[in-house]
VEXDREN-2710 file (C-alpha; in Angstrom, 1 decimal):
% VEXDREN-2710
k/r/px/py/pz
1/MET/113.7/110.6/141.5
2/LYS/110.1/111.7/141.5
3/ASN/106.8/110.1/141.2
4/GLN/103.7/111.7/139.9
5/ASN/103.0/113.4/143.3
6/ASN/106.6/114.8/143.6
7/ILE/107.2/112.6/146.6
8/ARG/110.9/112.1/147.2
9/PRO/112.4/109.9/150.0
10/ALA/115.6/110.9/151.8
11/GLY/118.7/110.3/149.7
12/SER/116.9/109.7/146.5
13/SER/118.1/112.7/144.5
14/ARG/119.4/110.5/141.6
15/SER/117.6/111.2/138.4
16/ARG/116.4/108.6/135.9
17/ASN/118.0/110.8/133.3
18/ARG/121.4/110.7/134.9
19/SER/124.0/110.5/132.1
20/ALA/125.3/107.2/131.0
21/ALA/128.9/108.5/131.4
22/ALA/128.4/109.2/135.0
23/LEU/126.8/105.8/135.6
24/SER/129.8/104.1/134.0
25/VAL/132.3/105.7/136.3
26/SER/130.8/104.3/139.5
27/PHE/127.6/103.0/141.1
28/CYS/128.6/103.8/144.7
29/MET/128.9/100.8/147.0
30/ALA/126.9/100.6/150.3
31/ALA/128.4/102.1/153.4
32/ALA/130.5/99.8/155.5
33/ALA/127.9/99.6/158.2
34/LEU/125.5/98.1/155.6
35/ALA/127.9/95.8/153.9
36/ALA/127.2/92.9/156.3
37/LEU/123.5/93.0/155.8
38/PRO/121.9/90.0/153.9
39/ALA/122.0/90.3/150.1
40/GLY/118.3/89.8/149.8
41/ALA/117.7/93.3/148.7
42/GLN/119.3/92.5/145.4
43/LEU/116.1/90.6/144.5
44/ALA/113.8/93.3/145.7
45/ARG/113.5/91.4/149.0
46/LYS/113.8/93.2/152.3
47/PRO/115.5/90.9/154.9
48/SER/112.8/89.2/156.9
49/TYR/112.3/89.2/160.7
50/TYR/113.7/85.7/160.9
51/GLN/116.8/86.6/158.9
52/GLN/117.3/89.8/160.8
53/GLN/117.1/88.3/164.3
54/ASN/120.2/86.3/163.6
55/GLN/122.2/89.3/162.3
56/PRO/124.6/91.1/164.7
57/GLN/123.1/94.5/165.5
58/PRO/125.4/97.6/166.1
59/GLU/125.9/98.4/169.7
60/GLY/127.9/100.9/171.8
61/PRO/130.1/103.3/169.9
62/ALA/129.5/101.6/166.5
63/ALA/125.8/102.4/166.8
64/GLN/126.5/106.1/167.3
65/LEU/128.7/106.7/164.2
66/VAL/126.1/109.0/162.7
67/PRO/124.3/111.1/165.3
68/ARG/120.5/111.2/164.9
69/PRO/118.2/113.9/166.1
70/ALA/115.8/112.9/168.8
71/VAL/112.7/111.3/167.3
72/PRO/109.7/109.5/168.8
73/SER/109.8/105.8/169.1
74/SER/106.8/105.7/166.8
75/LEU/104.1/107.7/165.1
76/PRO/100.4/106.8/164.6
77/ALA/100.6/108.2/161.1
78/LEU/103.0/109.5/158.5
79/ARG/101.5/112.7/157.3
80/SER/104.5/114.0/155.3
81/GLN/107.7/113.1/153.6
82/ALA/109.5/114.5/156.6
83/ASP/107.7/112.0/158.9
84/PHE/108.8/109.1/156.6
85/ASP/112.4/110.3/156.4
86/GLN/112.9/110.7/160.2
87/LEU/111.7/107.1/160.9
88/ALA/113.3/105.4/157.8
89/ARG/116.2/103.1/157.7
90/VAL/118.0/103.0/154.3
91/TYR/119.7/99.9/152.9
92/ASP/122.4/100.3/150.2
93/ALA/122.2/104.1/150.3
94/GLY/123.1/105.8/147.0
95/THR/123.1/102.6/144.9
96/PRO/120.7/101.0/142.4
97/MET/119.5/98.8/145.2
98/GLN/118.7/101.6/147.7
99/LEU/115.7/100.8/149.9
100/ALA/114.3/103.3/152.3
101/HIS/111.8/101.7/154.6
102/VAL/109.8/102.0/157.9
103/LEU/108.6/99.1/159.9
104/PHE/105.0/99.2/161.1
105/VAL/102.8/97.4/163.6
106/VAL/99.0/97.2/163.6
107/ASP/97.6/96.4/167.0
108/ARG/94.3/94.7/166.1
109/GLN/93.4/94.2/169.8
110/ALA/93.1/98.0/170.4
111/LYS/89.7/99.6/170.0
112/PRO/89.8/101.0/167.4
113/PRO/92.9/99.2/165.9
114/ARG/96.0/101.3/166.3
115/MET/98.9/101.9/163.8
116/TYR/102.5/102.3/165.0
117/TYR/105.1/103.5/162.5
118/ILE/108.4/102.6/164.2
119/ASP/111.7/104.5/164.5
120/THR/113.3/101.8/162.3
121/PRO/117.0/102.7/162.9
122/ARG/116.4/102.4/166.6
123/TYR/114.3/99.2/166.6
124/GLN/115.8/96.7/164.3
125/LEU/112.9/94.3/164.7
126/HIS/109.2/94.5/165.3
127/VAL/109.5/92.4/168.5
128/ARG/112.1/94.8/170.0
129/PHE/109.7/97.7/169.6
130/LEU/106.9/95.7/171.3
131/ARG/109.1/94.8/174.3
132/ASP/111.0/98.1/174.6
133/THR/107.8/100.2/174.5
134/ARG/106.0/97.8/176.9
135/LEU/103.3/97.2/174.3
136/ALA/103.9/93.5/174.7
137/PRO/106.8/93.4/177.3
138/ASN/106.9/89.7/178.1
139/THR/105.9/88.1/174.9
140/ILE/107.7/84.8/174.2
141/LYS/108.8/83.6/170.8
142/ARG/105.8/81.3/170.4
143/GLU/103.4/84.2/170.8
144/ILE/105.5/86.4/168.4
145/ASP/105.3/83.6/165.8
146/ARG/101.5/83.6/166.0
147/ASN/101.5/87.1/164.6
148/TYR/102.9/85.6/161.3
149/LEU/101.1/82.3/161.2
150/VAL/97.5/82.5/162.4
151/PRO/94.4/84.5/161.5
152/ASP/93.5/85.5/165.1
153/ARG/96.8/87.2/165.7
154/ARG/97.0/90.4/167.8
155/PHE/99.5/92.2/165.6
156/LEU/100.3/92.7/161.9
157/PHE/104.0/93.2/161.3
158/GLY/104.8/95.0/158.1
159/THR/107.2/97.3/156.2
160/LEU/106.5/100.4/154.1
161/SER/109.2/101.2/151.5
162/TRP/110.1/103.6/148.8
163/GLN/110.7/101.6/145.6
164/GLN/112.9/103.9/143.7
165/ASN/112.9/101.9/140.4
166/ILE/109.1/102.3/140.0
167/GLY/108.8/105.6/141.8
168/SER/106.2/104.3/144.3
169/PHE/105.7/103.5/148.0
170/THR/104.7/99.9/148.8
171/TYR/103.9/98.0/152.0
172/GLU/104.6/94.4/152.5
173/PHE/104.9/91.4/154.9
174/TRP/107.4/88.7/155.5
175/GLU/107.2/86.1/152.7
176/GLY/106.3/83.4/155.3
177/ASP/103.4/85.4/156.7
178/LYS/100.2/83.4/156.4
179/LEU/98.1/86.3/155.4
180/THR/94.4/86.0/154.9
181/ALA/92.1/88.2/152.8
182/PRO/90.5/89.8/156.0
183/LEU/93.9/90.5/157.5
184/LEU/95.1/92.1/154.2
185/ARG/91.9/94.2/153.9
186/GLN/92.5/95.5/157.4
187/ALA/96.1/96.3/156.7
188/GLU/95.2/98.1/153.5
189/GLN/92.6/100.2/155.4
190/GLN/95.1/101.1/158.2
191/VAL/98.0/102.0/155.9
192/ARG/95.9/104.1/153.5
193/ALA/94.3/106.0/156.3
194/SER/97.6/106.8/158.0
195/PHE/99.9/107.5/155.1
196/PHE/100.3/110.7/153.2
197/GLY/100.8/109.4/149.7
198/PRO/99.7/106.7/147.3
199/VAL/100.8/103.2/148.3
200/LYS/100.5/99.7/146.9
201/PHE/100.6/96.3/148.4
202/LYS/103.8/94.4/147.5
203/THR/103.5/90.6/147.4
204/ASN/106.4/88.5/148.6
205/SER/105.0/85.0/147.9
206/THR/102.5/83.2/145.7
207/LEU/100.3/83.0/148.8
208/HIS/100.3/86.8/149.1
209/GLU/99.3/87.1/145.4
210/ARG/96.3/84.7/145.9
211/VAL/95.2/86.6/149.0
212/ALA/95.5/90.0/147.2
213/LYS/93.3/88.7/144.4
214/GLU/90.8/87.2/146.9
215/ALA/90.7/90.5/148.8
216/GLY/90.3/92.6/145.6
217/ILE/93.4/94.6/146.3
218/ASP/95.7/95.8/143.6
219/TYR/99.3/94.8/144.1
220/VAL/102.9/95.0/142.7
221/SER/104.8/91.7/142.6
222/GLN/108.4/91.1/143.3
223/GLU/108.7/89.9/139.7
224/ALA/107.5/93.3/138.5
225/LEU/110.1/95.1/140.7
226/ILE/112.9/92.9/139.5
227/ARG/112.0/93.7/135.9
228/GLU/112.6/97.4/136.7
229/GLN/116.0/97.0/138.4
230/PRO/118.8/98.6/136.4
231/PHE/121.3/96.2/137.9
232/LEU/121.3/92.6/139.1
233/PRO/124.5/90.9/140.4
234/MET/124.8/87.3/139.3
235/ASN/128.3/86.6/140.7
236/LEU/130.2/88.9/143.0
237/GLY/133.9/89.7/142.8
238/THR/136.6/91.9/141.4
239/ALA/138.5/91.8/138.1
240/THR/141.1/93.7/136.0
241/GLY/140.8/93.6/132.3
242/ARG/140.2/95.3/129.0
243/VAL/136.6/96.3/128.2
244/ARG/135.3/94.6/125.1
245/ILE/131.8/95.4/123.8
246/VAL/130.4/92.3/122.1
247/GLU/127.7/92.8/119.5
248/ASP/127.2/89.2/118.2
249/ASP/128.5/85.6/118.3
250/ALA/131.5/86.5/116.2
251/GLY/132.6/88.9/118.9
252/VAL/132.1/86.3/121.5
253/ASP/134.5/83.9/119.7
254/ALA/137.2/86.6/119.6
255/LEU/137.2/87.2/123.3
256/LEU/140.5/86.8/125.3
257/PRO/141.0/85.7/128.9
258/ASP/141.9/89.2/130.0
259/ASP/138.7/90.8/128.5
260/ILE/135.8/92.2/130.5
261/ALA/133.0/91.2/128.1
262/VAL/130.1/93.5/127.7
263/LEU/127.5/91.4/126.0
264/ARG/124.6/92.8/124.0
265/GLN/123.0/89.3/123.8
266/VAL/123.4/86.4/126.2
267/PRO/125.4/83.8/124.3
268/ILE/125.0/80.0/124.7
269/GLY/128.7/79.6/125.3
270/LEU/131.6/81.8/126.4
271/PRO/135.4/81.4/126.4
272/PRO/137.2/82.2/129.6
273/VAL/137.2/86.0/130.3
274/ALA/138.0/88.3/133.2
275/ALA/134.4/89.4/133.8
276/VAL/131.0/89.5/132.2
277/LEU/128.4/92.3/132.1
278/THR/125.2/91.7/130.1
279/GLU/122.5/94.0/128.7
280/ARG/119.8/91.4/129.0
281/PRO/118.9/89.6/132.3
282/SER/119.6/85.9/132.4
283/THR/119.0/83.2/134.9
284/ALA/121.3/82.0/137.7
285/LEU/121.5/78.7/135.8
286/SER/122.3/80.0/132.3
287/HIS/125.4/78.4/130.9
288/VAL/127.2/81.8/130.9
289/ASN/126.4/82.4/134.6
290/LEU/127.4/78.8/135.6
291/LEU/130.7/79.3/133.8
292/ALA/131.2/82.7/135.5
293/LYS/130.6/81.0/138.9
294/GLY/132.9/78.1/138.1
295/TRP/135.7/80.5/137.0
296/GLY/135.1/82.8/139.9
297/ILE/134.7/85.9/137.8
298/PRO/132.3/88.9/138.3
299/ASN/129.0/88.7/136.4
300/ALA/126.1/91.1/136.4
301/TYR/123.2/92.4/134.4
302/VAL/123.5/96.2/133.8
303/ARG/120.8/98.0/131.9
304/ASP/122.2/99.6/128.7
305/ALA/125.6/98.2/129.6
306/ALA/127.1/98.9/126.1
307/THR/126.1/102.5/126.2
308/VAL/127.1/103.0/129.8
309/LEU/130.5/101.5/129.3
310/LYS/131.2/102.8/125.8
311/GLU/133.7/105.4/127.0
312/HIS/135.8/102.5/128.4
313/ALA/135.7/100.3/125.3
314/GLY/139.2/98.9/124.7
315/GLN/140.6/100.4/127.9
316/TRP/142.0/98.6/130.9
317/VAL/139.9/98.9/134.0
318/ALA/139.3/97.6/137.5
319/LEU/135.8/96.2/138.0
320/LYS/134.0/95.4/141.2
321/VAL/130.6/93.8/141.3
322/ALA/128.9/93.8/144.7
323/SER/125.3/93.0/145.9
324/SER/124.4/96.7/145.8
325/GLY/126.1/97.9/142.6
326/TYR/129.3/97.9/140.6
327/GLN/132.3/100.2/140.2
328/VAL/134.5/100.7/137.1
329/ARG/137.8/102.5/137.4
330/ARG/140.2/103.2/134.6
331/LEU/143.7/101.9/135.2
332/THR/146.6/104.3/135.1
333/PRO/149.5/103.8/132.7
334/ASP/151.7/102.6/135.5
335/GLU/149.2/100.1/136.7
336/ILE/148.8/98.7/133.1
337/ALA/152.6/98.5/132.7
338/ALA/152.8/96.5/136.0
339/LEU/150.3/93.9/134.9
340/PRO/151.9/90.4/134.3
341/PRO/150.1/89.2/131.2
342/ARG/150.2/85.5/132.0
343/ALA/149.1/86.0/135.6
344/VAL/146.2/88.2/134.4
345/ARG/145.0/85.5/132.0
346/THR/145.3/82.8/134.7
347/ALA/143.4/84.8/137.2
348/ALA/140.7/85.6/134.7
349/ALA/139.8/82.0/134.5
350/GLY/139.3/81.7/138.3
351/ALA/141.7/78.8/138.5
352/VAL/145.4/78.1/139.0
353/PRO/146.7/75.9/136.1
354/GLY/147.1/72.4/137.4
355/SER/144.6/72.9/140.3
356/ALA/141.8/71.1/138.3
357/ARG/142.1/67.4/137.7
358/ALA/140.3/65.2/135.3
359/ILE/139.2/61.9/136.5
360/ARG/141.8/59.3/135.8
361/PRO/140.2/56.9/133.3
362/ASP/140.0/53.2/133.7
363/LEU/140.4/51.9/130.1
364/ARG/140.1/48.2/131.0
365/GLU/136.3/48.4/130.8
366/ASN/135.0/47.8/127.3
367/ARG/131.5/46.7/128.1
368/LEU/128.4/48.9/127.5
369/LEU/127.2/49.5/131.0
370/PRO/123.4/49.7/131.6
371/LEU/122.1/52.5/133.8
372/ALA/121.0/50.0/136.5
373/SER/124.6/48.9/137.0
374/LEU/126.1/52.4/137.3
375/ARG/127.3/53.8/140.7
376/ALA/129.8/56.4/141.8
377/ARG/132.6/53.9/141.3
378/ASN/131.9/53.9/137.6
379/SER/133.0/57.5/137.1
380/ALA/136.4/56.1/136.1
381/GLN/134.9/54.2/133.2
382/CYS/131.9/56.4/132.2
383/GLY/132.3/59.8/133.7
384/VAL/130.5/61.5/136.6
385/LYS/127.3/62.4/134.7
386/ALA/126.5/58.7/133.8
387/ALA/127.6/57.5/137.3
388/ASN/125.4/60.0/139.1
389/LEU/122.4/59.1/137.0
390/GLY/122.9/55.5/138.2
391/ALA/123.2/56.6/141.8
392/MET/120.0/58.6/141.6
393/GLN/118.1/55.7/140.1
394/ALA/119.4/53.4/142.8
395/ALA/118.3/55.9/145.5
396/ARG/114.7/55.3/144.5
397/ILE/113.5/58.8/145.4
398/PRO/109.7/58.7/145.7
399/GLY/107.8/60.2/142.8
400/THR/110.8/60.3/140.5
401/SER/112.4/58.2/137.7
402/VAL/115.5/58.3/135.6
403/PRO/115.1/57.5/131.9
404/ASP/116.9/54.2/131.1
405/GLY/120.1/54.2/129.1
406/PHE/123.6/52.8/128.8
407/CYS/127.1/54.1/128.9
408/ILE/129.7/53.8/126.1
409/PRO/132.9/53.9/128.2
410/PHE/136.1/55.9/127.8
411/ALA/137.8/52.9/126.4
412/HIS/135.8/53.1/123.1
413/TYR/136.8/56.8/122.7
414/ASP/140.4/56.0/123.4
415/ARG/140.5/53.1/121.0
416/PHE/138.9/55.1/118.2
417/MET/141.1/58.1/118.7
418/ARG/144.3/56.0/118.9
419/ALA/143.3/54.2/115.7
420/ASN/143.1/57.6/113.9
421/GLY/146.2/59.1/115.3
422/LEU/144.5/61.8/117.4
423/ALA/147.6/62.6/119.5
424/GLU/149.7/63.3/116.5
425/ARG/147.0/65.5/114.9
426/ILE/146.6/67.5/118.1
427/ALA/150.4/68.1/118.2
428/ARG/150.4/69.3/114.6
429/MET/147.4/71.5/115.2
430/GLN/149.0/73.2/118.2
431/GLN/152.1/73.9/116.2
432/GLN/150.2/75.9/113.6
433/PRO/151.3/79.6/113.4
434/GLY/149.0/81.6/115.6
435/PHE/147.2/78.7/117.3
436/ALA/148.4/79.6/120.8
437/SER/147.8/83.4/120.4
438/ASP/144.9/83.9/118.1
439/PRO/141.4/82.6/119.0
440/LYS/140.2/82.7/115.4
441/VAL/143.1/80.5/114.3
442/ARG/142.2/78.0/117.1
443/GLN/138.5/78.0/116.3
444/LYS/139.2/77.2/112.6
445/ALA/141.7/74.4/113.5
446/LEU/139.3/72.9/116.1
447/ALA/136.4/73.0/113.7
448/GLN/138.4/71.2/111.1
449/LEU/139.4/68.5/113.6
450/ARG/135.8/68.0/114.7
451/GLU/134.7/67.6/111.1
452/GLU/137.4/65.0/110.5
453/ILE/136.4/63.0/113.6
454/VAL/132.8/62.7/112.5
455/GLN/134.0/61.4/109.2
456/TRP/136.4/58.7/110.6
457/PRO/134.9/55.2/110.5
458/VAL/134.0/53.3/113.6
459/ASP/135.1/49.7/113.9
460/ALA/132.1/47.6/112.6
461/ALA/131.9/45.3/115.6
462/THR/131.9/48.3/118.0
463/ALA/129.1/50.1/116.1
464/ALA/127.1/46.9/116.0
465/GLY/127.4/46.6/119.7
466/TRP/125.9/50.1/120.2
467/ARG/123.0/49.3/117.9
468/ALA/122.3/46.0/119.7
469/ALA/122.2/47.7/123.1
470/TRP/120.0/50.4/121.7
471/GLN/117.6/47.9/120.2
472/GLN/117.6/45.3/123.0
473/GLN/117.7/47.6/126.1
474/LEU/116.0/50.7/124.9
475/GLY/113.6/49.2/122.3
476/GLY/115.1/51.1/119.4
477/GLY/113.2/54.3/120.3
478/GLY/114.4/57.9/120.2
479/VAL/117.4/58.5/122.4
480/PHE/119.5/61.5/123.6
481/VAL/123.2/61.0/123.0
482/ARG/124.9/62.8/125.8
483/SER/128.4/63.7/126.9
484/SER/129.9/62.2/130.1
485/SER/133.5/63.1/130.0
486/ASN/136.1/62.8/132.7
487/SER/136.4/66.7/132.7
488/GLU/132.8/67.7/133.7
489/ASP/130.5/67.6/136.7
490/LEU/133.5/67.7/139.0
491/PRO/133.6/69.3/142.5
492/GLY/135.7/72.2/141.2
493/PHE/134.8/72.3/137.5
494/SER/131.2/71.9/136.3
495/GLY/131.9/72.0/132.5
496/ALA/128.3/73.2/132.0
497/GLY/127.5/73.8/128.4
498/LEU/130.9/72.8/127.0
499/TYR/130.0/69.6/125.3
500/THR/127.4/68.5/122.8
501/THR/124.1/66.6/123.3
502/VAL/122.4/65.2/120.2
503/PRO/118.6/65.0/120.8
504/ASN/116.1/62.4/119.8
505/VAL/118.2/60.1/117.6
506/LYS/116.0/57.5/116.0
507/THR/118.1/55.3/113.6
508/GLY/121.2/53.1/113.9
509/ASP/123.2/55.2/111.4
510/ALA/122.2/58.4/113.2
511/LEU/123.3/56.8/116.6
512/GLU/126.8/56.1/115.2
513/THR/127.1/59.7/113.9
514/ALA/125.7/61.2/117.1
515/VAL/128.3/59.3/119.2
516/LYS/131.1/60.7/117.1
517/LYS/129.7/64.2/117.3
518/VAL/129.7/63.9/121.1
519/TRP/133.3/62.6/121.0
520/ALA/134.3/65.4/118.7
521/SER/132.8/68.0/121.1
522/VAL/135.9/67.5/123.3
523/PHE/137.3/70.0/120.7
524/ASN/134.5/72.5/120.9
525/PRO/136.2/75.9/121.2
526/GLU/134.5/76.8/124.5
527/ALA/135.5/73.4/126.0
528/TRP/139.1/73.8/124.8
529/GLU/139.4/77.3/126.2
530/ALA/137.7/76.5/129.6
531/ARG/139.9/73.4/130.1
532/SER/143.0/75.2/129.2
533/ALA/142.2/78.0/131.7
534/ALA/141.5/75.4/134.4
535/GLY/144.7/73.5/133.8
536/PHE/143.4/70.4/132.0
537/GLY/145.9/69.1/129.4
538/ALA/144.3/68.1/126.1
539/GLU/145.8/64.6/126.4
540/SER/144.1/64.0/129.8
541/VAL/140.5/64.4/128.5
542/LEU/138.5/61.4/127.4
543/MET/134.8/61.3/126.5
544/GLY/132.3/58.8/127.7
545/VAL/128.8/58.8/126.1
546/PHE/125.5/58.1/127.7
547/VAL/122.7/56.9/125.4
548/GLN/119.4/57.7/127.1
549/THR/115.8/57.2/126.3
550/ALA/114.2/60.4/125.0
551/ILE/111.3/61.8/126.9
552/ASP/108.8/64.3/125.6
553/SER/108.4/66.4/128.8
554/ALA/105.6/68.9/129.5
555/ASN/108.0/71.1/131.5
556/ALA/111.7/71.0/132.2
557/GLY/114.3/72.9/134.1
558/VAL/117.2/73.1/136.5
559/MET/117.3/73.6/140.2
560/ILE/120.0/74.4/142.8
561/THR/119.7/73.1/146.3
562/ARG/120.6/76.5/147.9
563/ASP/120.2/80.2/147.1
564/PRO/122.6/81.0/144.2
565/PHE/122.4/84.7/145.1
566/ASP/123.3/84.3/148.8
567/ALA/125.2/81.4/150.2
568/GLY/123.9/82.1/153.6
569/HIS/120.5/80.7/152.7
570/PRO/120.9/76.9/152.6
571/HIS/117.2/76.4/153.2
572/ILE/116.4/77.8/149.8
573/THR/115.8/75.9/146.6
574/TYR/116.2/77.9/143.4
575/ILE/114.2/76.5/140.4
576/SER/114.3/77.6/136.7
577/ALA/111.8/76.2/134.3
578/LYS/110.3/76.3/130.8
579/ARG/107.7/74.4/128.9
580/GLY/108.7/71.5/126.7
581/ILE/112.0/69.7/126.8
582/GLY/114.8/71.4/128.6
583/ILE/117.3/72.4/126.0
584/ARG/116.6/76.1/126.2
585/VAL/116.4/76.4/130.0
586/VAL/120.2/76.9/130.4
587/GLU/120.9/78.7/127.1
588/GLY/120.1/82.0/128.7
589/ARG/118.8/83.8/125.6
590/ARG/115.3/84.1/127.0
591/VAL/114.7/84.4/130.7
592/ALA/113.1/81.3/132.1
593/GLU/110.5/81.1/134.9
594/GLN/112.4/81.4/138.2
595/VAL/111.1/80.8/141.7
596/MET/112.7/80.3/145.1
597/TYR/111.2/78.0/147.8
598/SER/112.2/78.2/151.4
599/SER/111.9/75.0/153.5
600/TRP/112.0/77.3/156.5
601/SER/109.2/79.9/155.8
602/LYS/107.4/77.5/153.4
603/ALA/107.0/80.5/151.0
604/ILE/107.4/80.5/147.2
605/GLN/108.8/83.7/145.8
606/VAL/108.5/84.4/142.0
607/LEU/111.5/86.1/140.4
608/SER/110.2/85.8/136.8
609/ARG/107.5/84.1/134.9
610/SER/108.1/82.7/131.4
611/ALA/106.5/84.7/128.6
612/GLU/107.5/82.4/125.8
613/ASP/104.9/81.4/123.2
614/THR/106.8/78.4/121.8
615/ALA/108.4/75.3/123.3
616/LEU/110.6/72.5/122.0
617/GLN/109.1/69.0/121.7
618/LEU/110.4/65.8/120.1
619/ASP/109.9/65.5/116.4
620/LYS/108.4/62.2/115.2
621/ASP/111.1/62.1/112.5
622/GLY/114.0/62.7/114.9
623/GLY/115.4/65.8/116.5
624/VAL/113.2/68.5/118.0
625/LYS/110.7/70.9/116.7
626/GLU/109.3/74.2/117.9
627/VAL/105.6/74.3/118.8
628/PRO/103.2/77.1/119.9
629/VAL/102.1/77.1/123.5
630/GLU/99.7/79.3/125.5
631/ALA/101.6/82.5/126.4
632/GLY/101.3/83.8/129.9
633/ARG/100.5/80.5/131.5
634/ASN/102.6/79.7/134.5
635/VAL/105.0/76.8/134.1
636/LEU/105.3/76.0/137.8
637/THR/102.4/75.4/140.2
638/ASP/103.0/75.8/143.9
639/ASP/102.5/72.0/144.3
640/LEU/105.2/71.2/141.7
641/VAL/107.6/73.7/143.3
642/VAL/107.3/72.0/146.7
643/ARG/107.7/68.6/145.2
644/LEU/110.7/69.7/143.3
645/ALA/112.3/71.2/146.4
646/ASN/111.7/67.9/148.3
647/VAL/113.3/65.9/145.4
648/GLY/116.2/68.3/145.3
649/ALA/116.8/67.8/149.1
650/ALA/116.7/64.0/148.5
651/VAL/119.2/64.2/145.7
652/LYS/121.5/66.3/147.9
653/ARG/121.3/63.6/150.6
654/THR/122.2/61.0/148.0
655/PHE/125.4/62.9/147.3
656/ASN/126.5/63.3/150.9
657/GLY/125.0/66.7/151.5
658/VAL/126.8/68.5/148.7
659/ASP/124.7/71.2/147.1
660/GLN/123.6/70.0/143.6
661/ASP/122.8/71.5/140.2
662/ILE/120.0/69.2/139.0
663/GLU/118.3/68.9/135.6
664/TRP/114.7/67.7/135.8
665/ALA/111.6/67.3/133.7
666/THR/108.0/66.3/134.2
667/VAL/106.1/63.6/132.4
668/GLY/102.5/63.4/133.7
669/ASP/102.7/63.5/137.5
670/ARG/106.2/62.1/137.7
671/ILE/109.4/64.2/138.1
672/VAL/112.1/62.8/135.8
673/LEU/115.8/63.3/136.9
674/LEU/118.2/64.0/134.0
675/GLN/121.4/65.1/135.7
676/ALA/123.0/66.0/139.0
677/ARG/126.3/67.6/139.5
678/PRO/128.0/69.5/142.4
679/TYR/127.0/73.2/142.4
680/VAL/130.3/75.1/141.7
681/GLU/130.8/78.7/142.8
682/ARG/134.0/80.7/143.2
683/ARG/134.4/84.3/144.1
684/ARG/137.5/86.5/143.8
END
C-alpha cells in the first residue's frame, strides 16, 4: 500500500487492488503472540497506557521468539522509513487491522524540548522507557499520571502510527489525556520537525477534537478511520454452513439455520442462521447484531462482501471471525458428508433445544396493572419488559422518568386464544405439508394465522376495561402498544426485534386492534424461528401487552452498560442515538450516531455521527411521520453522554449489577427510560 509519497511501512505490501478472490480465501489472523492483546484496535483505537500496564508482557524465552537486530533505545528523529521500521511494533500483522506504531516522548523540561522515538518492541510502555533509560528513574505513579492530566506536565506521551486504510501516518495521545491547545501545538511542532513524512494529528476523544480546532491544527478523527475500515467484527466466533448471498428481504425470508448469510442490506429482522456477514456497517445494537450475539454466531461487516464471497456462494465453508480479520475455508466432501444436519441447525442457533425457558405464566391475575404497581415479581403476570419498567420507575433515578402505562396480563391473551381454539389451529398449521421443512410455507401459514387473530372479536367487557384504563389513567392520549411476552428480555434470550410495537394509538377502536396485533406477533416468522431454535415450544409462549403514554422525543437511542466490542472493558458505556423517536435506532438500515464513554478515563470516543436528514415524530392523527431535520448536527452532546452513562450505571445497579441493554429518549432536559433488559452475548 502506498501513499502519495510512496512511503511504505514494514509488512504493508498488500495492495488496495488485491483481488476479491484472494481476499475471500483468507484474511490472515494475528500471530499467536498478538492474540492476547486488547481488541481495541478493531475500532481504530491503540490500547492505551492504562490498558497496557495491566497486560502480561512477554518475558524470558517467549520474548526472544523472533530475534531482533540491535537497535538504539530511542532516536531523536525518524528521518526515513527504515528508522520507523526498526523502532515499530506491529499489532495484527498482515490483517485488515494491522497497526504499525512507534511510541514517542517529548521532554518539555529540556532546553530546547527533546524528542525521543522509542524502541517500541523493547519498551512496552512510556514509563518503562523513562525508568530504564534513567530519564526519570524514580518517578512514582502519581507523577506519571500528571503527564496525562495537567498542563504543566514535564512529558508528552504519544504514539505515531501508519494508518493503512487511509495511507497516512498519524500521531495521537491516550483518549484520557487532558490535552490543551498549547500542548498540542508543541507536539505538532516537535513531530513535524523530527519526522520524515507528512503526518496528521489523530483525535481519540471529543476533547481532542475541540482542542485541535482551538489550536488550528488539522486532524483525522477515529470516526473517519472507522469509515475506511474494510472489516469490522461485531460478534466473534466460528461457524460451519452454506454461503447464501442475500439481495433483498425475500432472500432473508428464505434463509435456513445452516446458512452463512451474506447480506447486501441490513434487514430489520433475521431468522436463525449459522453466521452473518454484511456489506453495510451497522451498529452494535441493531436487531441483527443483538440476535447474532444472543445466538452466539459470528457477525461482521466486510466491505464488498457479496463480491468477495461470490465464489463460495452455495458452498459449505468453515468461517472464523476474529478481532483482526476473518477466514473462510471450503469444506471437503468428506467433511460435508460427516455433518449431522440436525446438530448443525441446532448449533447455528447458538442454543441447545430446551436450554431456554419461558417464564411460567401466572394466569390468575386478570386485573390491568398500572405501572406504579409493577415490580420484578410481576414478570409472571405481565412479562419482564413491563415489570422492569415498574422497577426503574420505583428506583427514582435522578433526572429520569418512565412514561406512565398499564399492563394487560397474560391471562387476557390466554382467555382470548382459548376462546378461538388457537391450540387446535397451531396443531393443524404444523401438520401442513412442508411446514416443518420449507420457510416459505411457514411464513405463509403464520401470516394467515396473524390475519385471523386480528379479525377475531374481543369480549366486550374486556375491551371496555382496556378503554376505561386508557381514558382514566392515561387521559385518552396517544399510546404505544408494546409487547411484553414471557419469552423476551430473559437472561439468556433477549428476543430483540421479534415482536410488534404499534406506535401512537389515539382511539379506542385502534387500541383494541393494536392489542390484537401485538398478540398476533407471537407468530411473526422471525419470532417463531428464533424461539424454535432456542427451544421454546409454541404452546409455552404467552403475550402480555404494555400500553404506555407516547412521548415525542427530541432524541432517542439505546445504550449498553459495557463495551459490546470487548468484554474486558466494564467501565465503558456504549450509546447509539438518532433524532426523533427511537424506532429506527435498532433497525440497523442506517448507521446511528455511536459513542463510547469511559468512567475511568472520562473520555468520550465517537465511532460514528448520524448523517440522517429526516427523523420520525408522532403524527397528530396517530402513528408516526417523517420530518426533515438539520443534517450534520450532532445528536449527542458531551453533557448528555455523561448523563446517560450515569443513568445507565444506576439502571445496572437497580438490576443487581447485571449489564443492561437500555432504551432511552430525551424530552427537554429529562432522560426518559423506555426499556431495560439483560445484555445477552454468546460466543462459539
